[in-house]
C-alpha positions as CSV (number, residue, x, y, z in Angstrom):
1,X,36.9,64.5,-150.4
2,X,39.2,66.0,-147.8
3,X,41.3,63.1,-146.7
4,X,43.2,65.4,-144.2
5,X,40.0,66.6,-142.7
6,X,38.7,63.1,-142.4
7,X,41.9,62.1,-140.5
8,X,43.0,59.6,-143.0
9,X,46.6,60.9,-143.4
10,X,48.9,59.8,-140.6
11,X,52.4,60.5,-142.0
12,X,53.8,62.9,-144.6
13,X,57.5,63.0,-145.5
14,X,58.8,65.4,-148.1
15,X,62.3,65.4,-149.5
16,X,62.5,68.6,-151.5
17,X,66.0,67.8,-152.9
18,X,64.8,64.5,-154.4
19,X,61.3,65.7,-155.2
20,X,60.0,62.8,-153.3
21,X,56.8,62.6,-151.1
22,X,55.8,59.7,-148.9
23,X,52.3,59.5,-147.5
24,X,51.0,57.0,-145.0
25,X,47.2,56.9,-144.7
26,X,44.5,54.5,-143.5
27,X,41.3,53.5,-145.3
28,X,38.1,54.6,-143.7
29,X,37.7,51.0,-142.4
30,X,39.7,47.8,-142.6
31,X,37.3,46.3,-145.2
32,X,36.8,49.4,-147.2
33,X,37.1,48.7,-150.9
34,X,37.8,52.3,-151.7
35,X,41.2,52.5,-149.9
36,X,43.2,51.8,-153.1
37,X,41.1,54.3,-155.0
38,X,41.6,57.0,-152.4
39,X,45.4,56.3,-152.3
40,X,45.6,56.6,-156.1
41,X,43.6,59.8,-156.0
42,X,46.0,61.2,-153.4
43,X,49.0,60.3,-155.6
44,X,47.4,61.8,-158.7
45,X,46.8,65.1,-156.9
46,X,50.3,65.2,-155.5
47,X,51.7,64.6,-159.0
48,X,49.9,67.8,-160.1
49,X,52.2,69.8,-157.7
50,X,55.0,71.0,-159.9
51,X,58.0,70.0,-157.8
52,X,56.9,66.5,-156.9
53,X,58.2,63.7,-159.3
54,X,58.3,60.6,-157.1
55,X,55.4,59.9,-154.8
56,X,54.6,56.8,-152.7
57,X,51.2,56.5,-151.0
58,X,50.9,53.6,-148.6
59,X,47.5,52.6,-147.3
60,X,47.9,50.7,-144.0
61,X,45.3,49.4,-141.5
62,X,47.6,48.8,-138.5
63,X,48.9,52.2,-137.2
64,X,50.7,52.8,-133.9
């Protein structure tokens, strides 16, 4: 699944010096039961990137 192509990623902050990534995303709908699964999958994929050690993925329903 391409979460970027689906428009689920709203914020991406990368601190290369601390090897930290913060991702803010939204589930496909407020009642979607797969939101936590998708967030976990995003984190797992980012951990496969060699330089990233600390990753936080936040799934939020209320976006500006």
